[in-house]
VOBA-1610 file (N, C-alpha, C; in pm, whole numbers, padded with zeros to 5 digits, always signed):
BEGIN
Met-00926-02256-01346Met-00894-02156-01445Met-00787-02063-01387Ala-00685-02036-01464Ala-00574-01954-01418Ala-00617-01808-01403Glu-00552-01739-01310Glu-00581-01599-01284Glu-00467-01513-01337Gln-00500-01396-01389Gln-00400-01299-01435Gln-00372-01205-01317Ile-00248-01204-01268Ile-00212-01125-01150Ile-00092-01038-01183Arg-00091-00917-01126Arg+00020-00824-01145Arg+00126-00848-01039Phe+00252-00838-01081Phe+00366-00855-00992Phe+00467-00746-01016Gln+00552-00722-00915Gln+00665-00631-00930Gln+00788-00699-00872Cys+00897-00697-00948Cys+01021-00758-00905Cys+01085-00671-00796Leu+01130-00731-00690Leu+01197-00657-00583Leu+01343-00630-00614Asn+01397-00696-00716Asn+01536-00677-00755Asn+01550-00563-00856Cys+01481-00573-00971Cys+01497-00473-01078Cys+01377-00380-01092Arg+01273-00400-01012Arg+01152-00318-01011Arg+01068-00329-01139His+01092-00431-01218His+01014-00452-01341His+00872-00493-01301Arg+00773-00433-01368Arg+00633-00467-01346Arg+00586-00558-01457Phe+00515-00665-01420Phe+00468-00760-01521Phe+00343-00830-01472Glu+00274-00892-01563Glu+00156-00972-01531Glu+00185-01117-01565Ala+00132-01206-01486Ala+00153-01348-01509Ala+00026-01424-01471Gln+00005-01536-01538Gln-00108-01621-01504Gln-00063-01718-01395Thr-00143-01727-01292Thr-00113-01817-01181Thr-00227-01916-01162Leu-00195-02027-01101Leu-00297-02126-01071Leu-00377-02083-00948Thr-00503-02118-00946Thr-00584-02094-00827Thr-00540-02192-00718Gln-00584-02169-00597Gln-00546-02256-00486Gln-00593-02400-00510Glu-00712-02416-00565Glu-00764-02550-00593Glu-00679-02621-00699Glu-00636-02547-00801Glu-00552-02605-00905Glu-00415-02645-00851Lys-00360-02567-00760Lys-00233-02602-00698Lys-00245-02730-00616Glu-00352-02740-00539Glu-00373-02860-00457Glu-00391-02983-00545Glu-00465-02969-00654Glu-00486-03081-00746Glu-00355-03124-00811Ala-00272-03027-00850Ala-00143-03059-00909Ala-00053-03133-00810Arg-00055-03092-00686Arg+00027-03160-00583Arg-00023-03302-00559Arg-00154-03321-00561Arg-00209-03456-00543Arg-00166-03548-00656Gln-00152-03494-00776Gln-00112-03573-00892Gln+00039-03573-00914Asp+00114-03522-00818Asp+00261-03515-00824Asp+00311-03439-00947Arg+00238-03336-00987Arg+00284-03248-01095Arg+00354-03129-01031Pro+00460-03079-01090Pro+00533-02968-01029Pro+00458-02835-01040Thr+00473-02753-00940Thr+00426-02615-00943Thr+00548-02528-00922Tyr+00576-02440-01016Tyr+00697-02360-01013Tyr+00670-02220-00962Pro+00767-02158-00895Pro+00749-02019-00854Pro+00755-01926-00974Ile+00692-01812-00962Ile+00692-01714-01070Ile+00820-01633-01062Gly+00884-01611-01175Gly+01008-01533-01180Gly+00993-01412-01269Cys+01073-01313-01244Cys+01075-01190-01323Cys+01122-01223-01466Pro+01052-01176-01569Pro+01095-01204-01706Pro+01222-01127-01745Met+01257-01022-01673Met+01376-00943-01707Met+01502-01002-01643Cys+01499-01026-01511Cys+01620-01070-01441Cys+01611-01214-01391Arg+01496-01279-01409Arg+01476-01420-01373Arg+01478-01447-01221Arg+01478-01345-01140Arg+01475-01366-00995Arg+01332-01398-00951Thr+01319-01468-00839Thr+01186-01505-00790Thr+01144-01424-00669Asp+01222-01323-00631Asp+01181-01237-00519Asp+01093-01125-00575Ile+00963-01155-00578Ile+00864-01065-00635Ile+00754-01040-00533Arg+00671-00941-00560Arg+00554-00918-00476Arg+00435-00892-00566Arg+00317-00917-00510Arg+00193-00894-00584Arg+00162-00746-00589Gly+00103-00704-00698Gly+00056-00567-00712Gly+00161-00470-00762Trp+00112-00357-00811Trp+00200-00249-00856Trp+00176-00131-00765Ser+00271-00100-00682Ser+00253+00017-00595Ser+00368+00112-00606
//
């Protein structure tokens, strides 16, 4: 089951929430050769983000 996690973009400082796969779901996807994509900022599309809002 996917988790709802808060992120903040290090480029534009936009705060957003995104659903991410659990560690077990990521491992299962890799075993089945399904892609797992990095999370990107919805405003600037950059992937340099961090967890949490501080």
